[in-house]
C-alpha positions in Angstrom: 39.8 67.1 105.2 43.4 68.2 104.5 45.7 66.3 102.2 49.4 66.7 101.7 51.4 66.1 98.9 54.7 66.5 97.1 54.7 69.2 94.4 57.5 67.9 92.4 60.1 70.1 90.8 60.9 70.3 87.2 64.3 68.5 87.8 62.5 65.8 89.6 62.4 62.4 88.0 58.8 61.8 89.2 57.1 65.1 88.1 54.9 63.3 85.5 53.7 60.6 87.9 51.1 62.6 90.1 50.7 63.3 93.7 51.2 59.8 94.8 55.0 59.6 95.0 56.3 60.8 98.2 60.0 59.5 98.5 61.7 62.3 96.8 62.8 65.6 98.5 60.4 68.0 96.7 58.3 70.6 98.7 55.1 69.4 100.5 52.1 71.2 99.8 48.5 70.9 101.6 45.2 71.0 99.8 41.7 71.0 101.1 39.0 72.4 103.6 39.5 73.5 107.0 37.0 75.7 109.0 35.0 76.3 105.8 38.0 77.6 103.9 39.6 76.3 100.8 43.4 75.6 101.3 46.2 75.1 98.9 49.5 76.2 100.0 53.3 75.1 100.8 53.9 73.9 104.1 57.6 74.9 103.9 58.6 71.4 104.9 60.2 68.3 103.1 60.0 66.0 105.9 56.7 63.8 105.6 56.3 62.9 109.1 56.6 66.4 110.5 54.2 67.5 107.6 51.5 64.8 108.7 52.0 66.0 112.4 51.3 69.9 111.5 48.1 68.9 109.5 47.0 66.9 112.3 47.6 69.8 114.8 45.6 71.9 112.3 42.8 69.6 112.1 42.6 69.1 115.7 42.4 73.0 116.6 40.2 73.5 113.3 42.6 76.4 112.4 45.7 77.1 110.7 48.6 78.3 112.8 50.7 80.3 110.8 54.6 79.8 111.4 56.8 82.7 112.1 60.0 80.9 111.4 62.0 82.3 108.7 62.8 80.0 105.9 66.3 79.5 104.4 65.1 80.7 100.9 63.5 83.7 102.4 66.8 84.8 104.4 68.7 84.5 101.2 66.5 86.6 99.3 66.8 89.3 101.8 70.4 88.8 102.1 71.0 89.4 98.4 68.5 92.1 98.1 70.6 93.9 100.7 74.0 93.0 99.0 72.9 94.8 95.8 71.2 97.7 97.6 74.8 98.3 99.1 76.0 98.1 95.6 78.6 95.4 96.1 80.7 94.6 93.2 78.8 92.4 90.7 81.4 89.8 91.3 80.9 89.7 95.0 77.2 89.1 94.5 77.6 86.5 92.1 79.9 84.7 94.7 77.2 85.1 97.2 74.6 83.6 94.6 77.0 80.8 94.0 77.3 79.9 97.9 73.4 80.0 98.0 73.0 77.5 95.4 75.5 75.3 97.4 73.6 75.7 100.4 70.4 75.0 98.6 71.8 71.8 97.5 72.9 70.7 101.1 69.6 71.9 102.7 67.9 69.7 99.9 69.7 66.6 100.9 69.4 67.3 104.8 65.6 68.1 104.3 66.2 71.7 105.8 63.7 74.2 105.1 63.9 76.7 108.1 67.1 78.8 108.5 67.0 78.1 112.5 67.5 74.3 111.6 71.0 74.8 110.4 73.0 74.6 113.7 76.5 74.2 114.1 76.6 70.3 113.5 75.0 71.0 110.0 77.4 73.8 109.5 80.1 71.8 110.3 79.2 69.2 107.6 78.4 72.0 105.0 81.9 73.3 105.7 83.5 70.2 104.0 81.6 71.1 100.8 83.0 74.6 100.4 86.3 76.4 100.3 88.0 78.7 103.0 86.9 81.8 101.0 83.3 80.5 101.1 83.2 80.0 104.7 83.9 83.8 105.4 80.7 84.2 103.3 79.0 81.8 105.4 79.8 84.0 108.3 78.7 87.1 106.7 75.1 85.5 105.9 74.6 84.5 109.3 75.9 87.5 110.9 73.2 89.4 108.7 70.5 87.2 109.9 71.7 87.1 113.4 71.6 91.1 113.9 68.1 91.1 112.4 67.0 88.7 115.2 65.8 86.2 112.8 67.7 83.5 114.6 68.4 83.0 118.4 72.1 82.2 118.2 74.8 82.5 115.5 76.2 79.1 114.8 78.7 80.2 112.2 80.6 82.3 115.0 81.8 79.1 116.4 82.8 77.6 113.0 86.5 77.0 112.8 88.1 77.1 109.5 90.0 73.9 108.2 93.7 73.7 107.9 94.6 74.1 104.3 97.9 74.2 102.5 98.4 77.5 101.6 99.3 78.1 97.9 103.0 78.7 97.5 103.9 82.3 96.5 105.8 81.6 93.1 107.0 84.9 91.5 108.5 85.1 87.8 111.9 84.8 87.6 113.9 87.6 85.4 114.4 85.1 82.8 110.6 84.1 82.7 109.6 87.8 82.5 112.0 88.3 79.5 110.5 85.2 77.8 107.1 86.4 78.3 107.9 90.0 77.1 109.6 88.4 74.0 106.7 86.0 73.2 104.3 89.2 72.8 106.0 89.5 69.2 105.0 85.8 68.3 101.5 86.6 69.8 101.3 89.4 67.4 101.8 87.1 64.4 98.6 85.3 64.4 96.6 88.0 66.7 97.6 91.3 64.9 99.9 94.1 66.0 97.4 96.0 68.0 96.4 93.2 70.2 100.0 92.5 71.0 100.5 96.1 72.0 97.6 95.8 74.4 98.6 92.5 75.7 102.4 93.9 76.4 100.9 96.8 78.1 98.5 94.8 80.3 101.5 92.6 81.3 103.7 95.4 82.2 100.6 96.8 84.2 100.1 93.7 86.1 103.8 93.3 86.9 104.6 96.7 88.1 101.1 97.9 89.7 100.8 94.8 91.9 97.0 95.1 90.8 94.6 92.0 90.4 93.6 90.9 86.8 90.0 92.2 87.5 91.1 95.7 88.6 93.6 95.9 85.5 91.0 94.8 83.0 88.9 97.7 84.2 91.6 100.3 84.7 90.4 103.9 83.6 92.5 106.5 82.0 91.7 109.1 84.8 93.6 106.7 87.5 97.0 107.9 85.9 98.5 111.2 86.4 101.9 111.4 85.0 103.9 108.2 86.3 101.5 107.8 89.3 98.8 105.3 89.3 95.8 105.6 91.8 95.1 102.2 93.5 92.3 103.1 96.1 91.4 105.4 99.1 92.0 104.0 102.6 89.3 104.2 105.2 91.3 107.2 106.7 90.8 109.0 103.5 94.3 108.7 102.5 94.9 108.0 98.7 97.1 105.1 97.9 99.1 105.5 94.7 101.9 103.5 93.0 104.7 104.8 91.0 105.1 103.3 87.6 108.2 103.0 85.4 108.3 105.2 82.4 108.2 102.5 80.0 105.0 101.2 81.6 103.3 104.4 81.1 104.5 104.7 77.6 103.1 101.2 76.9 99.7 102.3 78.3 99.6 105.5 76.3 100.5 104.2 73.0 98.5 100.9 73.0 95.0 100.9 71.4 92.7 101.5 74.2 89.4 99.5 74.7 87.2 102.7 74.8 87.6 106.2 75.7 87.3 105.6 79.3 89.3 102.3 79.7 92.6 101.1 78.6 91.7 97.4 78.5 88.0 97.3 78.3 85.2 98.2 76.2 82.8 99.0 78.8 80.0 97.2 77.1 80.4 93.6 78.3 80.7 92.6 82.0 83.9 92.6 83.9 83.8 88.7 84.2 83.7 88.6 80.5 86.5 90.8 80.0 88.6 89.2 82.6 88.0 85.8 80.9 89.1 87.1 77.5 92.3 88.5 79.3 93.0 85.2 81.0 92.8 83.3 77.8 95.2 85.9 76.0 97.5 85.2 79.0 97.2 81.7 78.4 98.3 81.5 75.0 101.2 84.1 75.8 102.5 81.6 78.6 102.4 78.7 76.0 104.4 80.8 73.6 107.1 81.9 76.1 107.2 78.3 77.6 106.3 79.3 81.0 104.7 76.3 82.9 102.3 77.3 85.5 101.8 80.9 84.5 98.9 82.7 85.6 98.0 86.3 86.3 98.4 86.2 90.1 102.1 85.4 89.7 102.8 89.0 88.3 101.4 90.3 91.4 103.5 87.8 93.7 106.5 89.1 91.5 105.5 92.8 92.4 105.3 92.0 96.3 108.5 89.8 96.2 110.6 92.2 94.5 109.3 95.0 96.9 110.4 93.0 99.9 113.8 92.0 98.5 114.4 95.8 97.6 114.1 96.6 101.5 110.2 97.3 101.8 108.5 96.1 104.9 105.4 94.2 105.4 103.4 96.8 106.6 104.3 98.9 103.4 103.6 96.0 101.1 100.3 95.3 102.7 99.1 98.9 102.0 100.0 98.7 98.3 98.2 95.3 97.9 95.2 96.6 99.6 95.2 93.7 102.1 92.5 94.4 105.0 95.3 93.0 107.5 99.1 92.5 107.7 98.5 88.9 108.9 97.3 88.4 105.1 100.5 89.7 103.7 102.6 88.0 106.1 100.9 84.5 105.5 101.6 84.7 101.7 104.9 86.2 101.9 106.6 85.5 105.0 109.1 83.1 103.1 110.4 86.2 101.1 110.5 88.2 104.4 113.2 85.6 105.5 115.0 86.0 102.3 115.3 89.5 102.8 116.7 89.1 106.3 119.4 86.8 104.9 120.2 89.5 102.1 120.6 92.0 105.0 122.7 89.5 107.0 124.8 89.1 103.7 125.2 93.0 103.3 126.2 93.5 107.1 129.1 90.9 106.6 130.2 92.7 103.6 130.1 95.8 105.4 132.6 94.3 108.1 135.2 93.8 105.2 135.6 97.8 105.2 135.5 98.3 108.8 139.1 98.8 110.1 138.2 98.0 113.7 136.3 94.6 112.5 139.5 93.7 110.4 141.8 94.3 113.3 139.8 92.3 116.0 139.3 89.5 113.3 143.0 89.3 112.7 143.7 89.4 116.5 141.4 86.5 117.2 143.0 84.2 114.4 146.3 85.1 116.0 145.1 83.9 119.3 143.3 81.1 118.3 146.7 80.1 116.2 146.5 77.6 113.5 144.7 74.2 113.9 146.6 70.8 113.8 145.2 67.6 112.7 146.6 64.4 114.2 
């Protein structure tokens, strides 16, 4: 005879109450004898009724029918193992692990154990619990399991992203940049001259390279040759570099380095820890400068907007920022493309003032129209 019971998790409030309590969502196990064989195993189920039906089927057939369905937990284990085997960035793997925790919590509330139970309706409900970036990770996970034929269909393919208000691109003004750099001296009074030098070099690199804070935090010495900073290598094998102003290169060379290999990182902690330390330093600097709403990504926005206003194209900017598509660049910086167009129109109008033909034609037009009389 087989008996099913809840095997309570550590976090379950009924853990010390024995096997009798069955109204929680802890995993269901089976214990007993069947066909002369002792059985004690997980049913990979949380639904009590389904567990009873499965046990009745086993007892009627006097044998255990092993399920070939893949559990959600097993699918995630294999997905994360593949991500680590591909040597994805530790931050990327950490984000996938965070998504797994969210999906596990969602599955626990829905009594979902098997991967194929998560259909389009369930994923639509799960979409409300996550952000737009995580939605892309959900698609990557389901694409992975579908390509291995662990599920018959890929429900995430039909999952539409929610409409969200994009964060407004807000570059630093020239006055704000002056206040930020001017506040470095005040920062050095309590943090020390060496830290102030490093912070100034860090800020200048953020502003004039367009790099993200995580990339600047782990910037290596060998990526700078003269005044050229190597950003990344394109899929075509073409190296992408950005030219740094001489004062930025000088600030990098003169500031105390984090290690022999890195400018701003010791190399001993995780990148996440290093980024957190720099974020706190920037927060203090913004407070001293009196800049409200300051954060590291605004330096990247400043780099992008100034590039567009100077006459750069969206395609060129997309390459410098390392975007996978120009659509991403347009989505964030299209208002500043219009500002650049207005700037070009104003320059064209100014050029007419130096054109003799335009001046003659304009004068002739005024004479033909004559003065306007108001009655």
